[in-house]
mmCIF file of the N, C-alpha and C atoms, coordinates in Angstrom:
data_MODEL
# 
_entry.id   MODEL 
# 
loop_
_atom_site.group_PDB 
_atom_site.id 
_atom_site.type_symbol 
_atom_site.label_atom_id 
_atom_site.label_alt_id 
_atom_site.label_comp_id 
_atom_site.label_asym_id 
_atom_site.label_entity_id 
_atom_site.label_seq_id 
_atom_site.pdbx_PDB_ins_code 
_atom_site.Cartn_x 
_atom_site.Cartn_y 
_atom_site.Cartn_z 
_atom_site.occupancy 
_atom_site.B_iso_or_equiv 
_atom_site.pdbx_formal_charge 
_atom_site.auth_seq_id 
_atom_site.auth_comp_id 
_atom_site.auth_asym_id 
_atom_site.auth_atom_id 
_atom_site.pdbx_PDB_model_num 
ATOM 1   N N  . MET A 1 1  ? 170.463 77.170 -86.789 1.00 0.00 ? 1  MET A N  1 
ATOM 2   C CA . MET A 1 1  ? 170.940 75.812 -86.929 1.00 0.00 ? 1  MET A CA 1 
ATOM 3   C C  . MET A 1 1  ? 169.731 74.871 -86.851 1.00 0.00 ? 1  MET A C  1 
ATOM 4   N N  . GLU A 1 2  ? 169.686 73.948 -87.768 1.00 0.00 ? 2  GLU A N  1 
ATOM 5   C CA . GLU A 1 2  ? 168.587 72.978 -87.789 1.00 0.00 ? 2  GLU A CA 1 
ATOM 6   C C  . GLU A 1 2  ? 168.730 72.020 -86.608 1.00 0.00 ? 2  GLU A C  1 
ATOM 7   N N  . ARG A 1 3  ? 167.616 71.678 -86.016 1.00 0.00 ? 3  ARG A N  1 
ATOM 8   C CA . ARG A 1 3  ? 167.639 70.792 -84.850 1.00 0.00 ? 3  ARG A CA 1 
ATOM 9   C C  . ARG A 1 3  ? 166.950 69.480 -85.169 1.00 0.00 ? 3  ARG A C  1 
ATOM 10  N N  . GLN A 1 4  ? 167.321 68.469 -84.394 1.00 0.00 ? 4  GLN A N  1 
ATOM 11  C CA . GLN A 1 4  ? 166.700 67.158 -84.532 1.00 0.00 ? 4  GLN A CA 1 
ATOM 12  C C  . GLN A 1 4  ? 166.466 66.599 -83.138 1.00 0.00 ? 4  GLN A C  1 
ATOM 13  N N  . ASN A 1 5  ? 165.287 66.085 -82.910 1.00 0.00 ? 5  ASN A N  1 
ATOM 14  C CA . ASN A 1 5  ? 164.973 65.469 -81.625 1.00 0.00 ? 5  ASN A CA 1 
ATOM 15  C C  . ASN A 1 5  ? 165.649 64.107 -81.530 1.00 0.00 ? 5  ASN A C  1 
ATOM 16  N N  . VAL A 1 6  ? 166.091 63.773 -80.312 1.00 0.00 ? 6  VAL A N  1 
ATOM 17  C CA . VAL A 1 6  ? 166.698 62.467 -80.060 1.00 0.00 ? 6  VAL A CA 1 
ATOM 18  C C  . VAL A 1 6  ? 166.074 61.879 -78.801 1.00 0.00 ? 6  VAL A C  1 
ATOM 19  N N  . THR A 1 7  ? 166.145 60.585 -78.680 1.00 0.00 ? 7  THR A N  1 
ATOM 20  C CA . THR A 1 7  ? 165.658 59.902 -77.487 1.00 0.00 ? 7  THR A CA 1 
ATOM 21  C C  . THR A 1 7  ? 166.869 59.358 -76.746 1.00 0.00 ? 7  THR A C  1 
ATOM 22  N N  . LEU A 1 8  ? 166.938 59.646 -75.451 1.00 0.00 ? 8  LEU A N  1 
ATOM 23  C CA . LEU A 1 8  ? 168.045 59.173 -74.626 1.00 0.00 ? 8  LEU A CA 1 
ATOM 24  C C  . LEU A 1 8  ? 167.523 58.230 -73.558 1.00 0.00 ? 8  LEU A C  1 
ATOM 25  N N  . SER A 1 9  ? 168.353 57.306 -73.173 1.00 0.00 ? 9  SER A N  1 
ATOM 26  C CA . SER A 1 9  ? 168.045 56.429 -72.053 1.00 0.00 ? 9  SER A CA 1 
ATOM 27  C C  . SER A 1 9  ? 169.086 56.722 -70.977 1.00 0.00 ? 9  SER A C  1 
ATOM 28  N N  . LEU A 1 10 ? 168.639 57.336 -69.876 1.00 0.00 ? 10 LEU A N  1 
ATOM 29  C CA . LEU A 1 10 ? 169.551 57.738 -68.806 1.00 0.00 ? 10 LEU A CA 1 
ATOM 30  C C  . LEU A 1 10 ? 169.117 57.102 -67.492 1.00 0.00 ? 10 LEU A C  1 
ATOM 31  N N  . PRO A 1 11 ? 170.058 56.824 -66.613 1.00 0.00 ? 11 PRO A N  1 
ATOM 32  C CA . PRO A 1 11 ? 169.680 56.352 -65.282 1.00 0.00 ? 11 PRO A CA 1 
ATOM 33  C C  . PRO A 1 11 ? 168.820 57.415 -64.582 1.00 0.00 ? 11 PRO A C  1 
ATOM 34  N N  . LYS A 1 12 ? 167.816 56.956 -63.836 1.00 0.00 ? 12 LYS A N  1 
ATOM 35  C CA . LYS A 1 12 ? 166.886 57.880 -63.191 1.00 0.00 ? 12 LYS A CA 1 
ATOM 36  C C  . LYS A 1 12 ? 167.596 58.852 -62.257 1.00 0.00 ? 12 LYS A C  1 
ATOM 37  N N  . ALA A 1 13 ? 168.559 58.361 -61.501 1.00 0.00 ? 13 ALA A N  1 
ATOM 38  C CA . ALA A 1 13 ? 169.273 59.230 -60.559 1.00 0.00 ? 13 ALA A CA 1 
ATOM 39  C C  . ALA A 1 13 ? 170.028 60.332 -61.305 1.00 0.00 ? 13 ALA A C  1 
ATOM 40  N N  . LEU A 1 14 ? 170.652 59.977 -62.413 1.00 0.00 ? 14 LEU A N  1 
ATOM 41  C CA . LEU A 1 14 ? 171.381 60.968 -63.217 1.00 0.00 ? 14 LEU A CA 1 
ATOM 42  C C  . LEU A 1 14 ? 170.424 62.000 -63.787 1.00 0.00 ? 14 LEU A C  1 
ATOM 43  N N  . LEU A 1 15 ? 169.306 61.539 -64.305 1.00 0.00 ? 15 LEU A N  1 
ATOM 44  C CA . LEU A 1 15 ? 168.311 62.441 -64.871 1.00 0.00 ? 15 LEU A CA 1 
ATOM 45  C C  . LEU A 1 15 ? 167.785 63.405 -63.812 1.00 0.00 ? 15 LEU A C  1 
ATOM 46  N N  . ARG A 1 16 ? 167.512 62.892 -62.627 1.00 0.00 ? 16 ARG A N  1 
ATOM 47  C CA . ARG A 1 16 ? 167.005 63.729 -61.535 1.00 0.00 ? 16 ARG A CA 1 
ATOM 48  C C  . ARG A 1 16 ? 168.032 64.809 -61.169 1.00 0.00 ? 16 ARG A C  1 
ATOM 49  N N  . LYS A 1 17 ? 169.292 64.419 -61.047 1.00 0.00 ? 17 LYS A N  1 
ATOM 50  C CA . LYS A 1 17 ? 170.342 65.389 -60.706 1.00 0.00 ? 17 LYS A CA 1 
ATOM 51  C C  . LYS A 1 17 ? 170.528 66.417 -61.820 1.00 0.00 ? 17 LYS A C  1 
ATOM 52  N N  . ALA A 1 18 ? 170.473 65.960 -63.069 1.00 0.00 ? 18 ALA A N  1 
ATOM 53  C CA . ALA A 1 18 ? 170.623 66.882 -64.203 1.00 0.00 ? 18 ALA A CA 1 
ATOM 54  C C  . ALA A 1 18 ? 169.483 67.891 -64.229 1.00 0.00 ? 18 ALA A C  1 
ATOM 55  N N  . LYS A 1 19 ? 168.273 67.440 -63.940 1.00 0.00 ? 19 LYS A N  1 
ATOM 56  C CA . LYS A 1 19 ? 167.124 68.355 -63.893 1.00 0.00 ? 19 LYS A CA 1 
ATOM 57  C C  . LYS A 1 19 ? 167.301 69.386 -62.786 1.00 0.00 ? 19 LYS A C  1 
ATOM 58  N N  . MET A 1 20 ? 167.846 68.964 -61.653 1.00 0.00 ? 20 MET A N  1 
ATOM 59  C CA . MET A 1 20 ? 168.074 69.904 -60.545 1.00 0.00 ? 20 MET A CA 1 
ATOM 60  C C  . MET A 1 20 ? 169.119 70.949 -60.937 1.00 0.00 ? 20 MET A C  1 
ATOM 61  N N  . ILE A 1 21 ? 170.166 70.522 -61.595 1.00 0.00 ? 21 ILE A N  1 
ATOM 62  C CA . ILE A 1 21 ? 171.208 71.459 -62.041 1.00 0.00 ? 21 ILE A CA 1 
ATOM 63  C C  . ILE A 1 21 ? 170.629 72.446 -63.043 1.00 0.00 ? 21 ILE A C  1 
ATOM 64  N N  . ALA A 1 22 ? 169.856 71.936 -63.991 1.00 0.00 ? 22 ALA A N  1 
ATOM 65  C CA . ALA A 1 22 ? 169.242 72.805 -65.002 1.00 0.00 ? 22 ALA A CA 1 
ATOM 66  C C  . ALA A 1 22 ? 168.322 73.826 -64.342 1.00 0.00 ? 22 ALA A C  1 
ATOM 67  N N  . ALA A 1 23 ? 167.520 73.388 -63.386 1.00 0.00 ? 23 ALA A N  1 
ATOM 68  C CA . ALA A 1 23 ? 166.600 74.305 -62.698 1.00 0.00 ? 23 ALA A CA 1 
ATOM 69  C C  . ALA A 1 23 ? 167.374 75.364 -61.925 1.00 0.00 ? 23 ALA A C  1 
ATOM 70  N N  . LYS A 1 24 ? 168.455 74.955 -61.275 1.00 0.00 ? 24 LYS A N  1 
ATOM 71  C CA . LYS A 1 24 ? 169.265 75.908 -60.510 1.00 0.00 ? 24 LYS A CA 1 
ATOM 72  C C  . LYS A 1 24 ? 169.868 76.970 -61.428 1.00 0.00 ? 24 LYS A C  1 
ATOM 73  N N  . ARG A 1 25 ? 170.199 76.585 -62.644 1.00 0.00 ? 25 ARG A N  1 
ATOM 74  C CA . ARG A 1 25 ? 170.781 77.523 -63.615 1.00 0.00 ? 25 ARG A CA 1 
ATOM 75  C C  . ARG A 1 25 ? 169.716 78.221 -64.460 1.00 0.00 ? 25 ARG A C  1 
ATOM 76  N N  . GLU A 1 26 ? 168.464 77.932 -64.153 1.00 0.00 ? 26 GLU A N  1 
ATOM 77  C CA . GLU A 1 26 ? 167.325 78.499 -64.885 1.00 0.00 ? 26 GLU A CA 1 
ATOM 78  C C  . GLU A 1 26 ? 167.414 78.186 -66.377 1.00 0.00 ? 26 GLU A C  1 
ATOM 79  N N  . LYS A 1 27 ? 167.666 76.918 -66.674 1.00 0.00 ? 27 LYS A N  1 
ATOM 80  C CA . LYS A 1 27 ? 167.769 76.440 -68.050 1.00 0.00 ? 27 LYS A CA 1 
ATOM 81  C C  . LYS A 1 27 ? 166.911 75.199 -68.191 1.00 0.00 ? 27 LYS A C  1 
ATOM 82  N N  . SER A 1 28 ? 166.589 74.888 -69.425 1.00 0.00 ? 28 SER A N  1 
ATOM 83  C CA . SER A 1 28 ? 165.894 73.628 -69.681 1.00 0.00 ? 28 SER A CA 1 
ATOM 84  C C  . SER A 1 28 ? 166.922 72.502 -69.676 1.00 0.00 ? 28 SER A C  1 
ATOM 85  N N  . LEU A 1 29 ? 166.435 71.293 -69.498 1.00 0.00 ? 29 LEU A N  1 
ATOM 86  C CA . LEU A 1 29 ? 167.327 70.143 -69.548 1.00 0.00 ? 29 LEU A CA 1 
ATOM 87  C C  . LEU A 1 29 ? 167.967 70.030 -70.932 1.00 0.00 ? 29 LEU A C  1 
ATOM 88  N N  . SER A 1 30 ? 167.189 70.302 -71.964 1.00 0.00 ? 30 SER A N  1 
ATOM 89  C CA . SER A 1 30 ? 167.729 70.266 -73.334 1.00 0.00 ? 30 SER A CA 1 
ATOM 90  C C  . SER A 1 30 ? 168.875 71.255 -73.498 1.00 0.00 ? 30 SER A C  1 
ATOM 91  N N  . GLU A 1 31 ? 168.695 72.458 -72.967 1.00 0.00 ? 31 GLU A N  1 
ATOM 92  C CA . GLU A 1 31 ? 169.738 73.480 -73.078 1.00 0.00 ? 31 GLU A CA 1 
ATOM 93  C C  . GLU A 1 31 ? 170.995 73.053 -72.322 1.00 0.00 ? 31 GLU A C  1 
ATOM 94  N N  . LEU A 1 32 ? 170.810 72.499 -71.131 1.00 0.00 ? 32 LEU A N  1 
ATOM 95  C CA . LEU A 1 32 ? 171.945 72.038 -70.333 1.00 0.00 ? 32 LEU A CA 1 
ATOM 96  C C  . LEU A 1 32 ? 172.711 70.937 -71.073 1.00 0.00 ? 32 LEU A C  1 
ATOM 97  N N  . LEU A 1 33 ? 171.987 69.976 -71.625 1.00 0.00 ? 33 LEU A N  1 
ATOM 98  C CA . LEU A 1 33 ? 172.634 68.889 -72.358 1.00 0.00 ? 33 LEU A CA 1 
ATOM 99  C C  . LEU A 1 33 ? 173.312 69.389 -73.626 1.00 0.00 ? 33 LEU A C  1 
ATOM 100 N N  . ARG A 1 34 ? 172.659 70.297 -74.346 1.00 0.00 ? 34 ARG A N  1 
ATOM 101 C CA . ARG A 1 34 ? 173.245 70.846 -75.568 1.00 0.00 ? 34 ARG A CA 1 
ATOM 102 C C  . ARG A 1 34 ? 174.559 71.556 -75.266 1.00 0.00 ? 34 ARG A C  1 
ATOM 103 N N  . GLU A 1 35 ? 174.562 72.386 -74.209 1.00 0.00 ? 35 GLU A N  1 
ATOM 104 C CA . GLU A 1 35 ? 175.788 73.102 -73.840 1.00 0.00 ? 35 GLU A CA 1 
ATOM 105 C C  . GLU A 1 35 ? 176.905 72.131 -73.474 1.00 0.00 ? 35 GLU A C  1 
ATOM 106 N N  . SER A 1 36 ? 176.560 71.078 -72.744 1.00 0.00 ? 36 SER A N  1 
ATOM 107 C CA . SER A 1 36 ? 177.569 70.089 -72.357 1.00 0.00 ? 36 SER A CA 1 
ATOM 108 C C  . SER A 1 36 ? 178.140 69.372 -73.575 1.00 0.00 ? 36 SER A C  1 
ATOM 109 N N  . LEU A 1 37 ? 177.263 68.995 -74.492 1.00 0.00 ? 37 LEU A N  1 
ATOM 110 C CA . LEU A 1 37 ? 177.727 68.323 -75.711 1.00 0.00 ? 37 LEU A CA 1 
ATOM 111 C C  . LEU A 1 37 ? 178.565 69.252 -76.581 1.00 0.00 ? 37 LEU A C  1 
ATOM 112 N N  . GLU A 1 38 ? 178.146 70.512 -76.686 1.00 0.00 ? 38 GLU A N  1 
ATOM 113 C CA . GLU A 1 38 ? 178.923 71.476 -77.472 1.00 0.00 ? 38 GLU A CA 1 
ATOM 114 C C  . GLU A 1 38 ? 180.323 71.632 -76.901 1.00 0.00 ? 38 GLU A C  1 
ATOM 115 N N  . GLU A 1 39 ? 180.436 71.686 -75.576 1.00 0.00 ? 39 GLU A N  1 
ATOM 116 C CA . GLU A 1 39 ? 181.739 71.827 -74.927 1.00 0.00 ? 39 GLU A CA 1 
ATOM 117 C C  . GLU A 1 39 ? 182.609 70.597 -75.194 1.00 0.00 ? 39 GLU A C  1 
ATOM 118 N N  . LYS A 1 40 ? 182.033 69.413 -75.100 1.00 0.00 ? 40 LYS A N  1 
ATOM 119 C CA . LYS A 1 40 ? 182.791 68.186 -75.374 1.00 0.00 ? 40 LYS A CA 1 
ATOM 120 C C  . LYS A 1 40 ? 183.293 68.163 -76.819 1.00 0.00 ? 40 LYS A C  1 
ATOM 121 N N  . VAL A 1 41 ? 182.437 68.550 -77.750 1.00 0.00 ? 41 VAL A N  1 
ATOM 122 C CA . VAL A 1 41 ? 182.824 68.577 -79.167 1.00 0.00 ? 41 VAL A CA 1 
ATOM 123 C C  . VAL A 1 41 ? 183.924 69.608 -79.389 1.00 0.00 ? 41 VAL A C  1 
ATOM 124 N N  . ARG A 1 42 ? 183.805 70.778 -78.757 1.00 0.00 ? 42 ARG A N  1 
ATOM 125 C CA . ARG A 1 42 ? 184.831 71.823 -78.875 1.00 0.00 ? 42 ARG A CA 1 
ATOM 126 C C  . ARG A 1 42 ? 186.174 71.320 -78.352 1.00 0.00 ? 42 ARG A C  1 
ATOM 127 N N  . GLN A 1 43 ? 186.152 70.664 -77.195 1.00 0.00 ? 43 GLN A N  1 
ATOM 128 C CA . GLN A 1 43 ? 187.394 70.144 -76.617 1.00 0.00 ? 43 GLN A CA 1 
ATOM 129 C C  . GLN A 1 43 ? 188.034 69.114 -77.537 1.00 0.00 ? 43 GLN A C  1 
ATOM 130 N N  . GLU A 1 44 ? 187.229 68.181 -78.019 1.00 0.00 ? 44 GLU A N  1 
ATOM 131 C CA . GLU A 1 44 ? 187.745 67.121 -78.885 1.00 0.00 ? 44 GLU A CA 1 
ATOM 132 C C  . GLU A 1 44 ? 188.287 67.698 -80.183 1.00 0.00 ? 44 GLU A C  1 
ATOM 133 N N  . THR A 1 45 ? 187.550 68.608 -80.785 1.00 0.00 ? 45 THR A N  1 
ATOM 134 C CA . THR A 1 45 ? 187.965 69.223 -82.042 1.00 0.00 ? 45 THR A CA 1 
ATOM 135 C C  . THR A 1 45 ? 189.230 70.048 -81.836 1.00 0.00 ? 45 THR A C  1 
ATOM 136 N N  . GLY A 1 46 ? 189.275 70.822 -80.759 1.00 0.00 ? 46 GLY A N  1 
ATOM 137 C CA . GLY A 1 46 ? 190.449 71.645 -80.476 1.00 0.00 ? 46 GLY A CA 1 
ATOM 138 C C  . GLY A 1 46 ? 191.686 70.805 -80.251 1.00 0.00 ? 46 GLY A C  1 
ATOM 139 N N  . TYR A 1 47 ? 191.541 69.707 -79.520 1.00 0.00 ? 47 TYR A N  1 
ATOM 140 C CA . TYR A 1 47 ? 192.668 68.823 -79.261 1.00 0.00 ? 47 TYR A CA 1 
ATOM 141 C C  . TYR A 1 47 ? 193.178 68.218 -80.566 1.00 0.00 ? 47 TYR A C  1 
ATOM 142 N N  . LYS A 1 48 ? 192.247 67.741 -81.386 1.00 0.00 ? 48 LYS A N  1 
ATOM 143 C CA . LYS A 1 48 ? 192.639 67.102 -82.649 1.00 0.00 ? 48 LYS A CA 1 
ATOM 144 C C  . LYS A 1 48 ? 193.339 68.098 -83.566 1.00 0.00 ? 48 LYS A C  1 
ATOM 145 N N  . GLU A 1 49 ? 192.810 69.321 -83.652 1.00 0.00 ? 49 GLU A N  1 
ATOM 146 C CA . GLU A 1 49 ? 193.432 70.339 -84.500 1.00 0.00 ? 49 GLU A CA 1 
ATOM 147 C C  . GLU A 1 49 ? 194.829 70.686 -83.997 1.00 0.00 ? 49 GLU A C  1 
ATOM 148 N N  . ALA A 1 50 ? 194.985 70.816 -82.679 1.00 0.00 ? 50 ALA A N  1 
ATOM 149 C CA . ALA A 1 50 ? 196.295 71.137 -82.107 1.00 0.00 ? 50 ALA A CA 1 
ATOM 150 C C  . ALA A 1 50 ? 197.288 70.004 -82.363 1.00 0.00 ? 50 ALA A C  1 
ATOM 151 N N  . MET A 1 51 ? 196.833 68.766 -82.215 1.00 0.00 ? 51 MET A N  1 
ATOM 152 C CA . MET A 1 51 ? 197.702 67.621 -82.453 1.00 0.00 ? 51 MET A CA 1 
ATOM 153 C C  . MET A 1 51 ? 198.149 67.582 -83.914 1.00 0.00 ? 51 MET A C  1 
ATOM 154 N N  . GLU A 1 52 ? 197.211 67.785 -84.837 1.00 0.00 ? 52 GLU A N  1 
ATOM 155 C CA . GLU A 1 52 ? 197.564 67.781 -86.260 1.00 0.00 ? 52 GLU A CA 1 
ATOM 156 C C  . GLU A 1 52 ? 198.530 68.911 -86.597 1.00 0.00 ? 52 GLU A C  1 
ATOM 157 N N  . ARG A 1 53 ? 198.339 70.075 -85.985 1.00 0.00 ? 53 ARG A N  1 
ATOM 158 C CA . ARG A 1 53 ? 199.233 71.213 -86.213 1.00 0.00 ? 53 ARG A CA 1 
ATOM 159 C C  . ARG A 1 53 ? 200.644 70.879 -85.730 1.00 0.00 ? 53 ARG A C  1 
ATOM 160 N N  . GLN A 1 54 ? 200.763 70.243 -84.556 1.00 0.00 ? 54 GLN A N  1 
ATOM 161 C CA . GLN A 1 54 ? 202.076 69.901 -84.018 1.00 0.00 ? 54 GLN A CA 1 
ATOM 162 C C  . GLN A 1 54 ? 202.753 68.814 -84.852 1.00 0.00 ? 54 GLN A C  1 
ATOM 163 N N  . ILE A 1 55 ? 201.978 67.863 -85.341 1.00 0.00 ? 55 ILE A N  1 
ATOM 164 C CA . ILE A 1 55 ? 202.548 66.819 -86.200 1.00 0.00 ? 55 ILE A CA 1 
ATOM 165 C C  . ILE A 1 55 ? 203.088 67.428 -87.486 1.00 0.00 ? 55 ILE A C  1 
ATOM 166 N N  . ARG A 1 56 ? 202.357 68.385 -88.070 1.00 0.00 ? 56 ARG A N  1 
ATOM 167 C CA . ARG A 1 56 ? 202.853 69.059 -89.279 1.00 0.00 ? 56 ARG A CA 1 
ATOM 168 C C  . ARG A 1 56 ? 204.166 69.784 -88.986 1.00 0.00 ? 56 ARG A C  1 
ATOM 169 N N  . LEU A 1 57 ? 204.253 70.448 -87.836 1.00 0.00 ? 57 LEU A N  1 
ATOM 170 C CA . LEU A 1 57 ? 205.492 71.144 -87.462 1.00 0.00 ? 57 LEU A CA 1 
ATOM 171 C C  . LEU A 1 57 ? 206.654 70.164 -87.313 1.00 0.00 ? 57 LEU A C  1 
ATOM 172 N N  . MET A 1 58 ? 206.397 69.021 -86.673 1.00 0.00 ? 58 MET A N  1 
ATOM 173 C CA . MET A 1 58 ? 207.466 68.037 -86.480 1.00 0.00 ? 58 MET A CA 1 
ATOM 174 C C  . MET A 1 58 ? 207.931 67.458 -87.807 1.00 0.00 ? 58 MET A C  1 
ATOM 175 N N  . LYS A 1 59 ? 206.990 67.207 -88.723 1.00 0.00 ? 59 LYS A N  1 
ATOM 176 C CA . LYS A 1 59 ? 207.369 66.672 -90.037 1.00 0.00 ? 59 LYS A CA 1 
ATOM 177 C C  . LYS A 1 59 ? 208.194 67.679 -90.817 1.00 0.00 ? 59 LYS A C  1 
ATOM 178 N N  . LYS A 1 60 ? 207.862 68.958 -90.669 1.00 0.00 ? 60 LYS A N  1 
ATOM 179 C CA . LYS A 1 60 ? 208.600 70.020 -91.350 1.00 0.00 ? 60 LYS A CA 1 
ATOM 180 C C  . LYS A 1 60 ? 210.008 70.121 -90.783 1.00 0.00 ? 60 LYS A C  1 
ATOM 181 N N  . GLY A 1 61 ? 210.128 69.950 -89.488 1.00 0.00 ? 61 GLY A N  1 
ATOM 182 C CA . GLY A 1 61 ? 211.425 70.036 -88.830 1.00 0.00 ? 61 GLY A CA 1 
ATOM 183 C C  . GLY A 1 61 ? 211.710 71.450 -88.354 1.00 0.00 ? 61 GLY A C  1 
ATOM 184 N N  . PHE A 1 62 ? 212.785 71.585 -87.613 1.00 0.00 ? 62 PHE A N  1 
ATOM 185 C CA . PHE A 1 62 ? 213.145 72.875 -87.040 1.00 0.00 ? 62 PHE A CA 1 
ATOM 186 C C  . PHE A 1 62 ? 214.548 73.257 -87.492 1.00 0.00 ? 62 PHE A C  1 
ATOM 187 N N  . ASP A 1 63 ? 214.751 74.531 -87.721 1.00 0.00 ? 63 ASP A N  1 
ATOM 188 C CA . ASP A 1 63 ? 216.072 75.033 -88.077 1.00 0.00 ? 63 ASP A CA 1 
ATOM 189 C C  . ASP A 1 63 ? 216.824 75.297 -86.781 1.00 0.00 ? 63 ASP A C  1 
ATOM 190 N N  . LEU A 1 64 ? 217.794 74.442 -86.479 1.00 0.00 ? 64 LEU A N  1 
ATOM 191 C CA . LEU A 1 64 ? 218.576 74.590 -85.259 1.00 0.00 ? 64 LEU A CA 1 
ATOM 192 C C  . LEU A 1 64 ? 219.881 75.340 -85.513 1.00 0.00 ? 64 LEU A C  1 
ATOM 193 N N  . GLY A 1 65 ? 220.029 75.851 -86.713 1.00 0.00 ? 65 GLY A N  1 
ATOM 194 C CA . GLY A 1 65 ? 221.215 76.629 -87.040 1.00 0.00 ? 65 GLY A CA 1 
ATOM 195 C C  . GLY A 1 65 ? 222.434 75.781 -87.347 1.00 0.00 ? 65 GLY A C  1 
ATOM 196 N N  . THR A 1 66 ? 222.277 74.476 -87.499 1.00 0.00 ? 66 THR A N  1 
ATOM 197 C CA . THR A 1 66 ? 223.428 73.607 -87.757 1.00 0.00 ? 66 THR A CA 1 
ATOM 198 C C  . THR A 1 66 ? 223.596 73.277 -89.231 1.00 0.00 ? 66 THR A C  1 
ATOM 199 N N  . LYS A 1 67 ? 222.636 73.650 -90.048 1.00 0.00 ? 67 LYS A N  1 
ATOM 200 C CA . LYS A 1 67 ? 222.641 73.347 -91.486 1.00 0.00 ? 67 LYS A CA 1 
ATOM 201 C C  . LYS A 1 67 ? 222.845 71.853 -91.734 1.00 0.00 ? 67 LYS A C  1 
ATOM 202 N N  . GLY A 1 68 ? 222.308 71.042 -90.821 1.00 0.00 ? 68 GLY A N  1 
ATOM 203 C CA . GLY A 1 68 ? 222.383 69.594 -90.969 1.00 0.00 ? 68 GLY A CA 1 
ATOM 204 C C  . GLY A 1 68 ? 223.695 68.982 -90.538 1.00 0.00 ? 68 GLY A C  1 
ATOM 205 N N  . GLN A 1 69 ? 224.632 69.773 -90.060 1.00 0.00 ? 69 GLN A N  1 
ATOM 206 C CA . GLN A 1 69 ? 225.945 69.282 -89.651 1.00 0.00 ? 69 GLN A CA 1 
ATOM 207 C C  . GLN A 1 69 ? 226.052 69.320 -88.128 1.00 0.00 ? 69 GLN A C  1 
ATOM 208 N N  . ILE A 1 70 ? 226.340 68.186 -87.533 1.00 0.00 ? 70 ILE A N  1 
ATOM 209 C CA . ILE A 1 70 ? 226.554 68.137 -86.086 1.00 0.00 ? 70 ILE A CA 1 
ATOM 210 C C  . ILE A 1 70 ? 228.042 67.900 -85.882 1.00 0.00 ? 70 ILE A C  1 
ATOM 211 N N  . THR A 1 71 ? 228.728 68.924 -85.390 1.00 0.00 ? 71 THR A N  1 
ATOM 212 C CA . THR A 1 71 ? 230.190 68.866 -85.296 1.00 0.00 ? 71 THR A CA 1 
ATOM 213 C C  . THR A 1 71 ? 230.676 68.600 -83.881 1.00 0.00 ? 71 THR A C  1 
ATOM 214 N N  . ILE A 1 72 ? 229.775 68.395 -82.957 1.00 0.00 ? 72 ILE A N  1 
ATOM 215 C CA . ILE A 1 72 ? 230.158 68.158 -81.570 1.00 0.00 ? 72 ILE A CA 1 
ATOM 216 C C  . ILE A 1 72 ? 229.592 66.805 -81.148 1.00 0.00 ? 72 ILE A C  1 
ATOM 217 N N  . SER A 1 73 ? 230.376 66.071 -80.366 1.00 0.00 ? 73 SER A N  1 
ATOM 218 C CA . SER A 1 73 ? 229.906 64.757 -79.919 1.00 0.00 ? 73 SER A CA 1 
ATOM 219 C C  . SER A 1 73 ? 229.003 64.925 -78.695 1.00 0.00 ? 73 SER A C  1 
ATOM 220 N N  . ARG A 1 74 ? 228.284 63.882 -78.410 1.00 0.00 ? 74 ARG A N  1 
ATOM 221 C CA . ARG A 1 74 ? 227.396 63.914 -77.245 1.00 0.00 ? 74 ARG A CA 1 
ATOM 222 C C  . ARG A 1 74 ? 228.212 64.126 -75.969 1.00 0.00 ? 74 ARG A C  1 
ATOM 223 N N  . ASP A 1 75 ? 229.345 63.434 -75.862 1.00 0.00 ? 75 ASP A N  1 
ATOM 224 C CA . ASP A 1 75 ? 230.193 63.575 -74.678 1.00 0.00 ? 75 ASP A CA 1 
ATOM 225 C C  . ASP A 1 75 ? 230.697 65.010 -74.529 1.00 0.00 ? 75 ASP A C  1 
ATOM 226 N N  . GLU A 1 76 ? 231.108 65.614 -75.637 1.00 0.00 ? 76 GLU A N  1 
ATOM 227 C CA . GLU A 1 76 ? 231.574 67.004 -75.585 1.00 0.00 ? 76 GLU A CA 1 
ATOM 228 C C  . GLU A 1 76 ? 230.441 67.943 -75.185 1.00 0.00 ? 76 GLU A C  1 
ATOM 229 N N  . LEU A 1 77 ? 229.277 67.662 -75.675 1.00 0.00 ? 77 LEU A N  1 
ATOM 230 C CA . LEU A 1 77 ? 228.120 68.497 -75.382 1.00 0.00 ? 77 LEU A CA 1 
ATOM 231 C C  . LEU A 1 77 ? 227.792 68.486 -73.896 1.00 0.00 ? 77 LEU A C  1 
ATOM 232 N N  . HIS A 1 78 ? 227.946 67.328 -73.256 1.00 0.00 ? 78 HIS A N  1 
ATOM 233 C CA . HIS A 1 78 ? 227.578 67.190 -71.848 1.00 0.00 ? 78 HIS A CA 1 
ATOM 234 C C  . HIS A 1 78 ? 228.780 67.252 -70.908 1.00 0.00 ? 78 HIS A C  1 
ATOM 235 N N  . GLU A 1 79 ? 229.923 67.612 -71.433 1.00 0.00 ? 79 GLU A N  1 
ATOM 236 C CA . GLU A 1 79 ? 231.137 67.695 -70.629 1.00 0.00 ? 79 GLU A CA 1 
ATOM 237 C C  . GLU A 1 79 ? 231.000 68.783 -69.571 1.00 0.00 ? 79 GLU A C  1 
ATOM 238 N N  . ARG A 1 80 ? 231.369 68.438 -68.358 1.00 0.00 ? 80 ARG A N  1 
ATOM 239 C CA . ARG A 1 80 ? 231.303 69.421 -67.260 1.00 0.00 ? 80 ARG A CA 1 
ATOM 240 C C  . ARG A 1 80 ? 232.640 70.150 -67.170 1.00 0.00 ? 80 ARG A C  1 
ATOM 241 N N  . ARG A 1 81 ? 232.544 71.444 -66.954 1.00 0.00 ? 81 ARG A N  1 
ATOM 242 C CA . ARG A 1 81 ? 233.780 72.246 -66.877 1.00 0.00 ? 81 ARG A CA 1 
ATOM 243 C C  . ARG A 1 81 ? 233.867 72.942 -65.562 1.00 0.00 ? 81 ARG A C  1 
# 
């Protein structure tokens, strides 16, 4: 995969903590940030794909076995016996 360098402006305290986390995991700061960004993109993409899939299902509709005919009233449906 082709890479491109970027310049970030981060609060010093955040940068210091991120460097400590990267060192503890024996990774570079770039690797730690790349993994975090990849995970965020995966989550966002997965959510969007799932939402679009569910919207397509709802537009298609569901076969409830009624063939479009509802022969029972709401009151009858919820009648206690």
